[in-house]
Structures are given as structure tokens and as C-alpha cells.
C-alpha positions, -999 to 999 in steps of 0.1 A, spaced: -183 -93 267 -149 -81 282 -147 -47 267 -186 -43 274 -175 -50 314 -147 -27 308 -173 -1 293 -196 -4 321 -168 -4 352 -158 29 339 -198 44 337 -199 35 372 -168 51 384 -174 78 366 -206 84 377 -193 74 410 -168 106 407 -192 127 395 -217 119 429 -186 131 448 -181 165 430 -220 171 433 -219 155 468 -204 189 487 -232 221 476 -247 251 492 -284 264 478 -313 291 491 -340 271 505 -359 308 510 -363 332 494 -366 316 457 -344 328 424 -366 363 415 -383 361 446 -399 399 454 -401 403 490 -410 430 523 -379 437 546 -373 419 568 -376 394 555 -360 352 564 -327 339 545 -328 303 546 -296 279 535 -292 247 527 -255 229 527 -253 191 516 -219 168 523 -205 196 549 -211 202 587 -225 234 591 -205 246 630 -197 275 643 -168 295 638 -134 287 653 -117 258 648 -113 246 612 -122 208 608 -121 194 577 -157 193 559 -176 215 580 -179 258 583 -205 280 579 -225 309 564 -223 337 548 -246 359 531 -231 383 503 -246 412 494 -250 425 457 -207 405 459 -193 378 438 -186 346 453 -147 342 467 -125 325 453 -110 295 483 -91 305 504 -101 341 504 -113 358 538 -147 368 541 -149 402 547 -164 418 582 -185 444 564 -223 457 561 -217 437 527 -202 407 542 -230 393 567 -215 365 591 -234 336 605 -207 324 624 -229 303 654 -236 279 628 -272 296 622 -290 278 589 -320 310 586 -316 344 592 -338 384 592 -322 403 564 -329 435 561 -327 457 533 -338 490 520 -360 485 485 -343 476 451 -330 451 435 -303 430 448 -282 395 439 -279 376 473 -247 352 473 -242 328 500 -206 314 508 -200 288 531 -162 286 544 -142 268 572 -141 284 608 -120 310 599 -141 325 579 -121 313 547 -144 306 516 -141 272 504 -150 288 471 -174 289 441 -182 260 442 -198 259 484 -215 293 469 -246 302 453 -263 336 445 -300 340 439 -317 377 422 -348 396 444 -362 425 439 -369 441 480 -405 467 478 
């Protein structure tokens, strides 16, 4: 009985730890993976376990979205570049109209802190879209 109790406690603890690891995440609400869109199109961002706040002050468990066009997620601590391939939403926007030429794209959402420093791959998500 005592061994079973320890196994149950261990399983509950592992589940709690796994739940914490999954608690912080980002995802696309729109468009969906594999979507065909016409330009301009709406992109909607979601974040779980962190607050969306404007760029500026660096506060724990908060930040803002970036959209990377045909670019991979950034390493944790790496600054998000300011160029046409890295769109910044530093006013704490959770959606935006995006204009892209016709073609196939990989869109990567990257969550970063108030100083535009990436939270790394765990706080990124990618989808493929086709622009007609």
C-alpha cells in the first residue's frame, strides 16, 4: 500500500510539472495551418500563461508578439530584428492585417519581452499558408 501511495504521489507531481511546462505557449487563432488566403489577411495571435504588454519595460511573464515571415524561431534572449521579415506588435496587439505577395509562406509567431528579446522556441509557433 505504501509503495502504491508513493507511485501515485510521484505521478501527480510529474503531471503538475508537465502542466507548468505546457502552461506558457503561443498559437495562431487565424489563419489556420495550411490555409489559402488573399492579401491582405488577418492574423490573430494567442498566448497562454503570460500577459500581453506593450514594448518597453521588461516584466516577468509578459511580452508582445512578433510575426516572422519565412524565418525560424529565435533563440532565447536573441533580439528580434527590425526589418520587413520580422513584424513587431509592440503596442500589445493580438491581431493584425498582413499584406504579402502571392506565394507560399511559413509564418512564425515569436513572443518576446518588452525589450524585444525572444523567449525562444517554446514561445513560438509556425504555420504554412498560401497567399493567392
